[in-house]
DRENMAR-637595 format. One line per field, with one value per residue (C-alpha): residue number from 1; residue in three letters; x, y, z. Coordinates in nm, 2 decimals. Example, Ala and Ser with C-alpha at 12.3 -4.5 7.8 and 13.67 -1.06 7.14 Angstrom:
% residues 2
n	[1 | 2]
res	[Ala | Ser]
xx	[1.23 | 1.37]
yy	[-0.45 | -0.11]
zz	[0.78 | 0.71]
END
This chain:
% residues 292
n	[1 | 2 | 3 | 4 | 5 | 6 | 7 | 8 | 9 | 10 | 11 | 12 | 13 | 14 | 15 | 16 | 17 | 18 | 19 | 20 | 21 | 22 | 23 | 24 | 25 | 26 | 27 | 28 | 29 | 30 | 31 | 32 | 33 | 34 | 35 | 36 | 37 | 38 | 39 | 40 | 41 | 42 | 43 | 44 | 45 | 46 | 47 | 48 | 49 | 50 | 51 | 52 | 53 | 54 | 55 | 56 | 57 | 58 | 59 | 60 | 61 | 62 | 63 | 64 | 65 | 66 | 67 | 68 | 69 | 70 | 71 | 72 | 73 | 74 | 75 | 76 | 77 | 78 | 79 | 80 | 81 | 82 | 83 | 84 | 85 | 86 | 87 | 88 | 89 | 90 | 91 | 92 | 93 | 94 | 95 | 96 | 97 | 98 | 99 | 100 | 101 | 102 | 103 | 104 | 105 | 106 | 107 | 108 | 109 | 110 | 111 | 112 | 113 | 114 | 115 | 116 | 117 | 118 | 119 | 120 | 121 | 122 | 123 | 124 | 125 | 126 | 127 | 128 | 129 | 130 | 131 | 132 | 133 | 134 | 135 | 136 | 137 | 138 | 139 | 140 | 141 | 142 | 143 | 144 | 145 | 146 | 147 | 148 | 149 | 150 | 151 | 152 | 153 | 154 | 155 | 156 | 157 | 158 | 159 | 160 | 161 | 162 | 163 | 164 | 165 | 166 | 167 | 168 | 169 | 170 | 171 | 172 | 173 | 174 | 175 | 176 | 177 | 178 | 179 | 180 | 181 | 182 | 183 | 184 | 185 | 186 | 187 | 188 | 189 | 190 | 191 | 192 | 193 | 194 | 195 | 196 | 197 | 198 | 199 | 200 | 201 | 202 | 203 | 204 | 205 | 206 | 207 | 208 | 209 | 210 | 211 | 212 | 213 | 214 | 215 | 216 | 217 | 218 | 219 | 220 | 221 | 222 | 223 | 224 | 225 | 226 | 227 | 228 | 229 | 230 | 231 | 232 | 233 | 234 | 235 | 236 | 237 | 238 | 239 | 240 | 241 | 242 | 243 | 244 | 245 | 246 | 247 | 248 | 249 | 250 | 251 | 252 | 253 | 254 | 255 | 256 | 257 | 258 | 259 | 260 | 261 | 262 | 263 | 264 | 265 | 266 | 267 | 268 | 269 | 270 | 271 | 272 | 273 | 274 | 275 | 276 | 277 | 278 | 279 | 280 | 281 | 282 | 283 | 284 | 285 | 286 | 287 | 288 | 289 | 290 | 291 | 292]
res	[Met | Ile | Asp | Gly | Glu | Lys | Leu | Arg | Lys | Lys | Arg | Val | Glu | Leu | Gly | Phe | Ser | Gln | Thr | Glu | Leu | Ala | Ala | Gly | Ile | Thr | Thr | Gln | Ala | Thr | Ile | Ser | Ser | Leu | Glu | Arg | Asn | Ala | Ser | Val | Pro | Ser | Ser | Asp | Ile | Leu | Met | Arg | Ile | Thr | Thr | Arg | Leu | Gly | Met | Lys | Pro | Thr | Glu | Val | Ile | Ser | Gly | Asp | Ser | Asn | Val | Ala | Ile | Glu | Gln | Gln | Leu | Ser | Glu | Ala | Asp | Arg | Leu | Ser | Met | Asn | Tyr | Gln | Tyr | Glu | Lys | Leu | Leu | Glu | Val | Leu | Asp | Asp | Met | Glu | Asn | Ile | Ala | Glu | Pro | Glu | Gln | Gln | Ala | His | Tyr | Leu | Phe | Leu | Lys | Thr | Asn | Ala | Gln | Met | Trp | Leu | Thr | Lys | Asn | Phe | Asp | Asp | Ala | Ile | Phe | Gly | Tyr | Ser | Arg | Ile | Leu | Gln | Leu | Pro | Asp | Thr | Arg | Met | Ser | Ile | Tyr | Ser | Ile | Ala | Ala | Thr | Cys | Glu | Leu | Gly | Val | Cys | Tyr | Ile | Asn | Lys | Asn | Asn | Asp | Leu | Glu | Lys | Ala | Gly | Tyr | Tyr | Phe | Asp | Gln | Val | Glu | Thr | Met | Met | Val | Gln | Thr | Asp | Leu | Asp | Glu | Tyr | Pro | Phe | Leu | Ala | Leu | Phe | Leu | Tyr | Ala | Asn | Leu | Ser | Lys | Tyr | Tyr | Ser | Ser | Asp | Lys | Lys | Asp | Asp | Lys | Val | Phe | Lys | Ile | Leu | Asp | Thr | Ala | Ile | Lys | Phe | Ala | Gln | Lys | His | His | Thr | Thr | Tyr | Phe | Leu | Asp | Gln | Tyr | Tyr | Tyr | Leu | Tyr | Ala | Ala | Glu | Ile | Lys | Asn | Gln | Ala | Gly | Lys | Trp | Thr | Glu | Ser | Ala | Ser | Leu | Tyr | Leu | Leu | Gln | Ala | Tyr | Thr | Phe | Ala | Lys | Phe | Asn | Ser | Asp | Asp | Val | Thr | Leu | Ser | Lys | Ala | Glu | Gly | Tyr | Leu | Lys | Glu | Ile | Asp | Ile | Asp | Val | Ser | Lys | Leu | Phe | Lys | Gln | Asp | Met]
xx	[9.43 | 9.37 | 9.38 | 9.05 | 9.08 | 9.41 | 9.26 | 8.97 | 9.19 | 9.41 | 9.10 | 8.95 | 9.28 | 9.31 | 8.95 | 8.82 | 8.47 | 8.43 | 8.28 | 8.57 | 8.83 | 8.65 | 8.61 | 8.76 | 8.89 | 8.60 | 8.27 | 8.18 | 8.04 | 8.38 | 8.56 | 8.30 | 8.35 | 8.73 | 8.72 | 8.50 | 8.75 | 8.46 | 8.65 | 8.99 | 9.07 | 9.26 | 9.62 | 9.54 | 9.26 | 9.46 | 9.76 | 9.54 | 9.36 | 9.68 | 9.85 | 9.56 | 9.61 | 9.99 | 10.06 | 10.22 | 10.01 | 10.24 | 10.13 | 9.77 | 9.84 | 9.84 | 9.84 | 10.02 | 10.34 | 10.31 | 9.97 | 10.13 | 10.42 | 10.17 | 9.98 | 10.30 | 10.42 | 10.08 | 10.11 | 10.46 | 10.33 | 10.07 | 10.34 | 10.56 | 10.28 | 10.26 | 10.64 | 10.64 | 10.98 | 11.07 | 10.75 | 10.79 | 11.13 | 10.98 | 10.73 | 11.00 | 11.23 | 10.97 | 10.98 | 11.20 | 11.22 | 11.10 | 11.15 | 10.92 | 11.12 | 10.86 | 10.81 | 11.19 | 11.20 | 10.91 | 11.07 | 11.42 | 11.26 | 11.07 | 11.36 | 11.62 | 11.38 | 11.31 | 11.68 | 11.78 | 11.55 | 11.62 | 12.00 | 12.06 | 12.33 | 12.29 | 12.59 | 12.42 | 12.09 | 12.26 | 12.39 | 12.04 | 11.86 | 12.12 | 12.06 | 11.69 | 11.79 | 12.00 | 11.72 | 11.60 | 11.27 | 11.21 | 11.37 | 11.04 | 10.86 | 10.72 | 10.98 | 11.27 | 11.12 | 11.09 | 11.45 | 11.58 | 11.39 | 11.54 | 11.89 | 11.83 | 11.70 | 12.02 | 12.25 | 12.05 | 12.05 | 12.41 | 12.59 | 12.32 | 12.46 | 12.19 | 12.37 | 12.39 | 12.03 | 11.91 | 12.05 | 11.81 | 11.51 | 11.51 | 11.50 | 11.21 | 11.00 | 11.05 | 10.98 | 10.66 | 10.51 | 10.57 | 10.40 | 10.04 | 10.05 | 9.68 | 9.78 | 10.01 | 9.85 | 10.06 | 10.39 | 10.28 | 10.21 | 10.53 | 10.72 | 10.54 | 10.63 | 11.00 | 11.01 | 10.84 | 11.08 | 11.38 | 11.27 | 11.19 | 11.54 | 11.68 | 11.47 | 11.27 | 10.95 | 10.74 | 10.82 | 10.73 | 10.38 | 10.31 | 10.40 | 10.21 | 9.89 | 9.92 | 9.98 | 9.68 | 9.45 | 9.59 | 9.52 | 9.17 | 9.11 | 9.20 | 9.02 | 9.32 | 9.49 | 9.84 | 10.10 | 9.84 | 9.98 | 10.33 | 10.19 | 10.00 | 10.29 | 10.53 | 10.27 | 10.25 | 10.63 | 10.67 | 10.42 | 10.57 | 10.92 | 10.81 | 10.62 | 10.88 | 10.60 | 10.31 | 10.03 | 9.66 | 9.70 | 10.01 | 9.84 | 9.54 | 9.77 | 9.95 | 9.62 | 9.54 | 9.88 | 9.82 | 9.48 | 9.59 | 9.91 | 9.69 | 9.46 | 9.76 | 9.95 | 10.25 | 10.42 | 10.71 | 10.48 | 10.25 | 10.53 | 10.66 | 10.31 | 10.22 | 10.54 | 10.47 | 10.10 | 10.21 | 10.45 | 10.16 | 9.94 | 9.69 | 9.59 | 9.52 | 9.39 | 9.09 | 9.04 | 9.04 | 8.88 | 8.63 | 8.31 | 8.32]
yy	[4.43 | 4.78 | 4.85 | 5.05 | 5.11 | 5.28 | 5.50 | 5.59 | 5.68 | 5.90 | 6.07 | 6.14 | 6.26 | 6.52 | 6.62 | 6.51 | 6.39 | 6.11 | 6.36 | 6.60 | 6.32 | 6.20 | 6.55 | 6.56 | 6.20 | 5.96 | 5.93 | 5.93 | 5.58 | 5.46 | 5.60 | 5.43 | 5.10 | 5.13 | 5.19 | 4.89 | 4.68 | 4.61 | 4.71 | 4.76 | 5.09 | 5.15 | 5.24 | 5.60 | 5.65 | 5.50 | 5.73 | 6.04 | 5.95 | 5.87 | 6.18 | 6.39 | 6.23 | 6.28 | 5.91 | 5.66 | 5.38 | 5.12 | 5.25 | 5.12 | 4.81 | 4.49 | 4.12 | 3.96 | 4.15 | 4.07 | 4.25 | 4.56 | 4.55 | 4.52 | 4.83 | 5.03 | 4.90 | 4.99 | 5.34 | 5.36 | 5.24 | 5.52 | 5.78 | 5.63 | 5.66 | 6.03 | 6.08 | 6.18 | 6.02 | 6.20 | 6.11 | 5.75 | 5.72 | 5.84 | 5.56 | 5.30 | 5.43 | 5.32 | 4.96 | 4.68 | 4.30 | 4.22 | 3.84 | 3.75 | 3.75 | 3.92 | 4.19 | 4.24 | 4.28 | 4.52 | 4.73 | 4.74 | 4.83 | 5.12 | 5.25 | 5.21 | 5.38 | 5.68 | 5.73 | 5.70 | 5.98 | 6.21 | 6.18 | 6.08 | 5.84 | 5.56 | 5.36 | 5.32 | 5.24 | 4.96 | 4.81 | 4.83 | 4.67 | 4.40 | 4.32 | 4.25 | 4.00 | 3.81 | 3.77 | 3.40 | 3.28 | 3.60 | 3.52 | 3.57 | 3.80 | 4.13 | 4.31 | 4.12 | 4.22 | 4.58 | 4.58 | 4.43 | 4.71 | 4.98 | 4.85 | 4.93 | 5.27 | 5.33 | 5.26 | 5.50 | 5.78 | 5.72 | 5.74 | 5.66 | 5.31 | 5.15 | 4.82 | 4.75 | 4.89 | 4.66 | 4.35 | 4.42 | 4.54 | 4.23 | 4.02 | 4.23 | 4.17 | 3.79 | 3.79 | 3.99 | 3.72 | 3.47 | 3.67 | 3.74 | 4.12 | 4.16 | 4.12 | 4.42 | 4.68 | 4.98 | 4.80 | 4.65 | 4.99 | 5.12 | 4.84 | 4.91 | 5.28 | 5.21 | 4.94 | 5.17 | 5.46 | 5.24 | 5.09 | 5.44 | 5.56 | 5.25 | 5.33 | 5.01 | 5.17 | 4.86 | 4.73 | 5.06 | 5.07 | 4.71 | 4.78 | 5.10 | 4.93 | 4.66 | 4.91 | 5.13 | 4.83 | 4.71 | 5.05 | 5.05 | 4.70 | 4.82 | 5.15 | 5.36 | 5.66 | 5.60 | 5.65 | 5.71 | 6.06 | 5.91 | 5.64 | 5.89 | 6.14 | 5.87 | 5.75 | 6.11 | 6.15 | 5.82 | 5.90 | 6.25 | 6.11 | 5.86 | 6.12 | 6.40 | 6.63 | 6.67 | 6.48 | 6.50 | 6.16 | 6.27 | 6.59 | 6.40 | 6.17 | 6.48 | 6.63 | 6.31 | 6.32 | 6.68 | 6.60 | 6.30 | 6.47 | 6.75 | 6.50 | 6.30 | 6.61 | 6.49 | 6.82 | 6.68 | 6.54 | 6.83 | 7.08 | 6.88 | 6.83 | 7.19 | 7.31 | 7.10 | 7.20 | 7.57 | 7.47 | 7.35 | 7.64 | 7.46 | 7.70 | 7.47 | 7.76 | 7.78 | 7.41 | 7.35 | 7.68 | 7.61 | 7.79 | 8.05]
zz	[14.33 | 14.45 | 14.83 | 14.84 | 15.22 | 15.17 | 14.90 | 15.13 | 15.43 | 15.22 | 15.06 | 15.40 | 15.54 | 15.27 | 15.31 | 14.96 | 14.91 | 14.66 | 14.42 | 14.46 | 14.41 | 14.10 | 13.94 | 13.59 | 13.62 | 13.66 | 13.84 | 14.21 | 14.16 | 14.03 | 14.34 | 14.56 | 14.38 | 14.41 | 14.78 | 14.82 | 14.62 | 14.38 | 14.06 | 13.91 | 13.73 | 13.41 | 13.46 | 13.34 | 13.59 | 13.88 | 13.80 | 13.80 | 14.12 | 14.31 | 14.17 | 14.31 | 14.64 | 14.64 | 14.61 | 14.37 | 14.21 | 14.37 | 14.72 | 14.66 | 14.45 | 14.65 | 14.59 | 14.30 | 14.22 | 13.85 | 13.85 | 14.00 | 13.75 | 13.46 | 13.59 | 13.58 | 13.25 | 13.10 | 13.23 | 13.09 | 12.75 | 12.75 | 12.82 | 12.54 | 12.29 | 12.37 | 12.37 | 12.74 | 12.80 | 13.12 | 13.29 | 13.16 | 13.32 | 13.65 | 13.64 | 13.56 | 13.83 | 14.09 | 13.96 | 14.11 | 14.14 | 13.79 | 13.75 | 13.46 | 13.14 | 12.91 | 13.18 | 13.20 | 12.82 | 12.83 | 13.10 | 12.93 | 12.59 | 12.73 | 12.94 | 12.65 | 12.40 | 12.63 | 12.72 | 12.35 | 12.24 | 12.54 | 12.51 | 12.15 | 12.27 | 12.02 | 12.14 | 12.48 | 12.31 | 12.10 | 12.42 | 12.58 | 12.29 | 12.27 | 12.63 | 12.55 | 12.29 | 12.54 | 12.79 | 12.84 | 12.69 | 12.49 | 12.15 | 11.96 | 12.19 | 12.06 | 12.27 | 12.10 | 11.76 | 11.88 | 12.01 | 11.68 | 11.49 | 11.71 | 11.65 | 11.29 | 11.39 | 11.59 | 11.30 | 11.07 | 11.33 | 11.44 | 11.10 | 10.83 | 10.79 | 10.58 | 10.54 | 10.91 | 10.96 | 10.68 | 10.86 | 11.15 | 10.95 | 10.73 | 11.05 | 11.18 | 10.87 | 10.90 | 11.28 | 11.24 | 11.01 | 11.28 | 11.56 | 11.65 | 11.61 | 11.71 | 12.07 | 12.05 | 11.81 | 11.92 | 11.89 | 11.56 | 11.41 | 11.56 | 11.37 | 11.05 | 11.07 | 11.12 | 10.85 | 10.59 | 10.67 | 10.63 | 10.30 | 10.18 | 10.26 | 10.09 | 9.77 | 9.78 | 9.67 | 9.60 | 9.95 | 10.10 | 9.94 | 10.05 | 10.41 | 10.42 | 10.28 | 10.54 | 10.82 | 10.73 | 10.71 | 11.05 | 11.21 | 11.07 | 11.20 | 11.55 | 11.52 | 11.61 | 11.45 | 11.59 | 11.32 | 11.04 | 10.99 | 10.93 | 10.70 | 10.48 | 10.48 | 10.35 | 10.10 | 9.96 | 9.95 | 9.77 | 9.50 | 9.46 | 9.42 | 9.16 | 8.96 | 9.01 | 9.12 | 9.35 | 9.17 | 9.28 | 9.45 | 9.64 | 9.75 | 9.88 | 10.09 | 10.21 | 10.33 | 10.51 | 10.68 | 10.79 | 10.93 | 11.13 | 11.25 | 11.39 | 11.56 | 11.70 | 11.81 | 11.60 | 11.56 | 11.35 | 11.08 | 11.10 | 11.03 | 10.73 | 10.58 | 10.63 | 10.46 | 10.15 | 10.14 | 10.13 | 9.85 | 9.64 | 9.73 | 9.96 | 10.24 | 10.54 | 10.75 | 10.52 | 10.48 | 10.86 | 10.97 | 11.25 | 11.30 | 11.58]
END
């Protein structure tokens, strides 16, 4: 639950009206509802409101500690989706006394993943992901699957050891079939992205196309664009590699990859797609020129 009275007192102390506090975040009616304890905000809105008041979300969350932890983990998920790893670690640093096994796994996965990409220390990451697999009652949780997947990623990035990576990715594929992925759409798409990249590097083309088709349909089902740029880019690259040249089909997938990378602010995929589009004489500046 949100402590609406604490929010109200802090707002008044700082001289904000409800309208001023809501500006650019939500509506005055929502602020009023929060202060009357009549509603629960999304983690994103709560974070922005408390930041404006110079507070942390945990200062206004009361009641069941599991609810407070879920709020923070949801905010950390959002930051992870946008590759804001430093801010993510700040959110996690404020968390303590996590007793519930799945929340522990969630916390450790986010922290290990953020530290891995910030430091590129893959040995520490291997230890962190292995810890998740040792937690009680989480053997088939989505976070155990994600940790298994990232162990494969570690071995690819550490020394391009496809044999060791394959040991983990083959497990991931089996584990995904036994899990209700619809409960975790972002992590499911994350897993599909890593699986397709691995099998592409291992030259298993038929498997890559099958996974990409499944992933694209899954994203469409959940009305999200997450990872679509990466899926379409890989689809384009696979067709090009099989044909030995940029075919019309490959070029169309490349254009889709560029479009979604621009929308998703994925600078890595955007740069790669743009480079190949120039190579095949497609001027994206004309295709995506906006009216002034």
